[in-house]
N, C-alpha and C positions, 0 to 999 in steps of 0.2 A: 684532721679537723674532728672535733668531738661531735657526737650526735647531739641533736637539740635536747633530747631527753636526759643527757648527761651533763647539762649545763646548770649551774646553780640557779640561775634566774628562771629556768623552766620549772625547777622544783619549788621555788618560792611562789611562782604564779599558780602552780598546781595546788599548793597548800592553801593559798588564799581562796581560790575558786572552790575547792573542796570544803573548806571551812564555811564559806558563805552559803553554799548549798545546804550543808548540814544545819547551819543556824536557821535558815529559812524553813527547813523541814520541821525544826523544833518549834518554831512559832506556829506553824500550821497545826502541828499536833496539839498545841496548847490553845487552839481556836482563837489565835490572835491574827486578825486580818490586816496585816501591814507588811510591807516589804522591808528588808534590811536597809535599803537606801532611804526609804521614807522615815524610818526610825532614826537613821543617822542625821537626817536633816532636822527632824524635830528635836533631837537631843542637842544638836549644835545650837539651835535657836534658844533652847532652855539654858544652856551653859553660857551663851553669849548674847544676852538680850540686845536688840538693836543692830545685830550684825546684818550687813548688806547681803543681797543675793549673790553678788560676785564673790564675796568673802566666804559665803557658805560653799559655793562651788569649789573654791580652792581648798577649803577645810575638809571636804568629803571626797575630793579627787574626782569631781564630775565637771562636765562642761556646762556652760550657762544654760543652754537649751534643755539639758536633762534636768537641771535643778528647777527650771521654770515649770517643766511638766510635773515633777514631783510635788512642787508647791501647789500647783493647780489641783492635783489629786487630794492633797492634805486639806486644802480649803474646801473642796467638794465633800470630803468626808467629815468636815467640821472639827478637824484636829487643830487647824490654824485659822486665824482671822487675819485678813490682809486689809490694810487701810492704805489708800493712795494719798500721796501728798497733795495738798490743795492746789498748789501752783505748778507742780511738775508731776504729771501722772506716771512718768517713768519711775519715780521714786515711791517705794512702798515701805510700810513698816509691817512686820510680821509678829503676831502675838499668839502664843499657845492658848487654846481654849481649855476649859476644864476637861473635856473629852480628850484633848491632846495630852495633857498632863497625866491623865489616867492611863492612856495607852503606853506612855513612856514608862510608867511605874510597872505595868504588866510585863512589858518586854524586858525591863531590867531584871525582874525576878527570874524570868526564864533564861536570860542571857548568862547570869551567874552560873546556872546549872550547865548550860551547854559549853561554856568556856572551860569549866572544870573537866568535862568529858574530853574536850579537845586537847587539854594540856595534861591529861592523865599520864602518869609515868615520867613526867619531866620534873627534874629538881628545880628549885629556885635558882640555883647556879646556872643550869642549862638555859632557863628562860631569860635570865639576866644577860648571859653571854650572847644568846640569839638576838635579843633586842639591841645590845651594844653593837654587834656585827652589822645588823640591818641599818642602824643609824649611821655607821661609818660609810656604808654604801650610799646612803642618801646624801651625806655630806660630800662624798667624792663626786657624785653626779651633779651637785649644785655648785661646784667650784667654777 
């Protein structure tokens, strides 16, 4: 039996966690007070206006409770405005505020730089092959 650290999925998970920590550090260095998860939720709402909270959770790979907490923080920090449906308070619409749009733009400028650092030394061919391989793994698991 292979040691856990010699299994491909261990390395994938380690790469993802290392990258997320690195990305969060870069945001902190740029004096941007938002988490990667908060930015992912904001970005998802910007890219898909009208998306439901359940679909946001699927899109950012978080459980519903985590997304609810993230949205609460984003509303509290005035990055998002939440309106409740008149007849069903369980239904909400989420809309980015000007402050929310501004923070997305700031993060995107920093993200371009830290992605370049993370992918330094990789050719386009290597990046494409890695993405293709990972998508095959996803497809295999969704069969």
